[in-house]
C-alpha positions in Angstrom: -18.2 -35.5 10.0 -16.0 -33.2 12.2 -13.2 -35.6 11.4 -13.5 -34.8 7.8 -13.6 -31.3 8.1 -10.4 -31.2 10.4 -8.6 -33.4 7.9 -9.4 -31.0 5.0 -8.4 -28.0 7.1 -5.1 -30.0 8.0 -4.6 -30.7 4.1 -5.3 -27.0 3.3 -2.9 -25.6 5.8 -0.1 -28.1 4.6 -0.8 -26.9 1.1 -0.5 -23.2 2.1 2.6 -24.0 4.2 4.2 -25.8 1.0 3.2 -22.7 -1.4 4.8 -20.2 1.1 7.9 -22.3 1.4 8.2 -22.4 -2.5 7.6 -18.8 -2.6 10.2 -18.0 -0.2 12.9 -20.0 -2.0 12.2 -17.7 -5.0 12.6 -14.6 -2.9 8.9 -13.7 -2.3 7.5 -13.1 1.2 4.0 -14.1 1.3 3.3 -13.0 5.1 1.3 -14.8 7.4 -2.4 -16.2 6.8 -4.9 -13.4 7.0 -2.2 -10.7 7.2 -2.5 -8.3 4.5 0.5 -6.2 3.6 -0.3 -2.5 3.5 0.7 -0.8 0.2 0.8 2.8 -0.7 -2.4 4.7 -0.6 -3.9 6.4 -3.7 -2.7 9.8 -2.7 0.8 8.6 -2.3 0.8 7.0 -5.9 -0.9 10.1 -7.3 1.7 12.5 -5.9 4.6 10.3 -7.2 3.0 10.3 -10.6 2.9 14.1 -10.4 6.6 14.1 -9.6 6.2 15.3 -5.9 8.5 13.3 -3.7 7.2 14.3 -0.3 4.7 12.8 2.1 1.1 13.9 2.3 1.5 15.7 5.5 4.2 18.0 4.0 3.3 21.4 2.9 5.3 20.8 -0.3 2.9 18.2 -1.4 0.3 20.9 -2.0 1.2 21.5 -5.7 -0.8 21.5 -9.0 -3.8 19.5 -9.1 -3.5 18.4 -5.5 -3.4 22.1 -4.4 -6.6 22.8 -6.5 -8.4 20.0 -5.0 -7.5 21.2 -1.7 -8.8 24.6 -2.3 -5.3 26.2 -2.9 -4.7 27.7 -6.4 -2.8 30.4 -8.1 -3.0 33.6 -6.2 -5.0 31.8 -3.6 -2.2 29.6 -2.0 -0.5 29.3 1.1 2.4 31.7 0.4 5.0 29.2 0.6 8.0 28.9 -1.7 10.1 25.9 -2.1 13.8 27.1 -1.6 
């Protein structure tokens, strides 16, 4: 029984390598097994959708809806003006 399991694992690894090779020929990088590629966070996507092109740790990113959700609004903001 262990031989059968090892054979199946080996066949699965071979198929995975074939798929990765075919993808790399087409210019797609699938990465290593078990390695997930980190994408942008929801907040990053939301900032870009609102037209804010700064990172989340920049004070300029606190605009509009994001400022309201952070507790800053008109008249209650940070007193920062973008120049």
